[in-house]
C-alpha atoms as one frame of an Amber mdcrd trajectory, in Angstrom:
protein
  12.247   7.602  -4.991   8.537   8.296  -4.515   5.299   6.952  -5.983   1.700
   8.120  -5.518  -1.354   5.834  -5.669  -4.968   7.006  -5.303  -8.065   4.945
  -4.709 -11.566   5.062  -3.270 -12.400   3.121  -0.109 -14.890   0.386  -0.972
 -17.581  -1.209   1.159 -15.557  -4.451   1.246 -12.685  -2.516   2.890 -14.782
  -1.709   5.946 -15.940  -3.530   9.055 -19.499  -3.697  10.417 -19.140  -0.163
  11.814 -18.326   1.175   8.328 -14.697   1.963   9.216 -11.729   0.612   7.238
 -10.647  -2.641   8.857  -6.993  -2.459   9.958  -5.752  -5.442   7.956  -7.439
  -4.097   4.837  -5.262  -0.994   5.006  -2.190  -3.260   4.834  -3.748  -4.846
   1.761  -4.254  -1.403   0.213  -0.583  -0.617   0.858   0.366  -3.828  -0.942
  -1.953  -2.812  -3.798  -0.057   0.479  -4.051   3.274  -1.395  -4.110   2.007
  -3.616  -6.946   0.957  -0.511  -8.896   4.442   0.896  -8.379   5.976  -2.291
  -9.818   3.580  -2.116 -12.790   4.650   1.495 -13.391   8.196   0.120 -13.830
   6.895  -2.426 -16.391   7.564  -5.323 -14.008   5.726  -8.485 -15.050   4.016
  -9.329 -11.740   3.396 -12.957 -12.655   7.113 -13.512 -13.255   8.108 -11.309
 -10.320   6.127 -13.289  -7.749   7.006 -16.690  -9.227  10.754 -16.073  -9.436
  12.907 -19.003  -8.328  15.991 -16.799  -7.836  14.713 -13.656  -6.113  12.436
 -13.359  -3.097  11.286 -10.116  -1.532   9.614 -11.109   1.734   7.888  -8.593
   3.961   9.699  -8.873   7.282   7.972  -6.131   9.249   4.777  -4.087   8.975
   3.066  -1.632  11.287   0.404   1.039  11.018  -0.460   4.035  13.173  -4.088
   5.081  12.760  -4.748   8.775  13.366  -8.279   9.120  11.941 -10.855   6.644
  10.640 -11.516   6.092   6.943 -14.994   5.291   5.655 -16.592   3.788   2.567
 -16.547   6.376  -0.241 -13.496   8.250   1.048 -10.788   8.811  -1.543  -7.252
   8.279  -0.304  -3.781   8.978  -1.609  -1.017   6.550  -0.705   2.452   8.073
  -0.917   5.216   5.477  -1.160   8.841   6.296  -0.461  11.743   3.884  -0.577
  14.872   3.746   1.569  17.861   1.535   0.802  19.096   0.097   4.094  21.799
  -2.162   2.635  22.584  -3.824  -0.705  20.009  -6.544   0.081  17.512  -4.699
   2.268  15.113  -1.842   1.597  12.215  -0.189   3.354   8.945   1.027   1.888
   7.201   3.790   3.801   3.540   4.487   3.170   1.814   7.717   4.106  -1.950
   7.544   3.605  -4.047  10.688   3.469  -7.752  11.160   2.993  -8.349  13.497
   0.064 -10.259  16.680   0.797 -13.898  16.152  -0.159 -16.773  18.589  -0.371
C-alpha cells in the first residue's frame, strides 16, 4: 500500500542557516502519516486516545542526501510493510519537487 503527501517547506521548518532542521523532517513524516490515517476516515482524536490499541514508534532514522530550504515543495511517498501480525513498518521517501 502506498500514499503520497505533498507540502511546502515553511520558515518554521528551517534552522538559522535556512535549511530544514533534521528533527522537523521527522515531524513532517508524522504529518504525512496522519494525513494517510485521515484519508482512511480514521478519527484521529479517538485513534490517539484509544485505551485498547497503541501504535508506538519504536525506531526512526533519516538519511539526508540534499538540503531542503524554505519555499521548496516536497512529496512524501509512504509505503507500508507488514512484518508480523502485530508489527508494521512505514517507509518514507521524500523528494523535492522540480521547480522553475
